[in-house]
C-alpha positions, 0 to 999 in steps of 0.5 A, spaced: 473 520 492 474 515 486 478 520 483 483 521 488 483 513 489 484 513 482 490 518 482 494 514 489 493 507 485 497 510 479 502 514 482 503 507 487 503 503 479 508 508 477 513 508 482 511 515 485 510 514 492 511 507 496 506 503 500 508 505 507 512 498 511 518 496 514 523 492 512 528 487 515 535 485 515 533 479 510 531 485 506 523 483 507 518 488 506 512 489 511 506 492 510 504 497 515 497 496 514 497 488 513 490 488 515 488 490 509 491 485 505 490 478 504 496 475 502 502 470 503 507 472 508 515 475 505 519 471 504 527 469 502 523 467 495 518 472 495 521 478 499 517 484 496 509 480 497 506 486 501 509 491 497 505 488 490 499 488 495 499 494 497 500 497 490 493 495 488 487 499 487 483 494 492 488 496 497 488 503 496 480 503 497 480 499 502 485 505 506 481 510 504 475 506 507 478 504 513 481 512 515 476 515 513 481 520 508 477 526 505 483 529 501 489 526 495 494 528 501 491 525 507 490 518 503 497 518 500 500 520 507 496 514 509 498 508 503 
């Protein structure tokens, strides 16, 4: 399981995959799973605070645990 988490974390870090979420008209990114991150809300000055938090290994572990992901593809789809 740790192997899957490491692989998804590295893909996020290398920008091969992106966290799931949406952008508003101001260009701020809001994460789909924002209940799993504890970070300031996006603002004009810091529009990607959620995106940065979603590219951490801690976040990937929380997503894996919340959705009980068993495979690499399943975890990639949830991140």
